[in-house]
C-alpha positions, 0 to 999 in steps of 0.5 A: 042089914048086917054090919061089921062092928069094932068094940075097942078099949084099953086092957081090963075094960070088960071086952070079953065080958061084953062079948060073952053077954052078947053071945048069951043074948043071942042064944037066949032068943034061940039064935046061933052064934060062932065065937072066934078066938086067936089060938095064940091067946091060950091063957084060958086054954085053946078054944075057950074065951074067958073073962076076968069075972069068971064067965067063959064059953067055948070058941073056935080057935084060929091061926094067923093064916086061917081064912075066916070066911072059909071057917064061917062057911064051913060052920054054916054048912055043918050046922046051919044058919048063923045069926052072929059071929063074935071075935075076941082079941080082934087086935090079933087079926091080920089085914086079910082076916079083917077083909074076910070078916067083912065078906062074912057080913057082905056076902053071907049077911051075918053080923060080925062083932069084934072086940079088941085093943086099939093100941099096943104097949108102945101106943101104936095100932095093932094091925087088926085094930087099924084095919077094923078102924078103917073098915068097920061099919060101926066103932064103939069105945068100951071105957075104963078108968086109969088109977089117976081117975081119968079115962084110960085109953092106953095100955102100958107093959110093966116089969116086976118093979112096975116100970114101963117096958119099951122094948120087946115083941108087939105080941106078948100074952099076959094079964094084970101082972104085965099090963095096966090101963092108963090115961094118955098123960099117965102113959107118957109119964110112965114111959118117960121113966117118971114113976112106976105103976103097981101091976096090981089090978086084982081079979074080982072075987066070984060069988 
């Protein structure tokens, strides 16, 4: 039976790498997948999903008002049966879009795998993540490590000096130069202004 899945984590836990591996596994077995990615995250170019370790794949970009059930229906009408839908940066989904993805599962019988952050730089739920936590059939954490050695569960936004940024829009696209994954205790320490963090999580070398 098809299900709606939500895989969440802090930054730099390998969410996109896991998504791309899932897509590869389906395709290796002759199954067709559709990868969806929010158009606002264009760091790798619109219509491209890319991981920090150099893996990438084509994706269908969507905007905040797009009906994802209609988008999936159109893809199946044009290309045939889908075996899986994968959604990158799922925290940027709207409440309505999470509902639409649940309809892809319930009405079309196609499993939907969503990958995203749980909370923003203030420690608050993103809209999409909150709805997925409420409506997903299965929820799984993808774990990563804080520089302190503890499990990282939060993401802190930092300035050029490594101090926590506490003001600004919830959505501000960036990578290792702007966001660092930390434990809850470290998040509270940095947000209180009791230290700084080097935003120096380097990309892994290729080859």
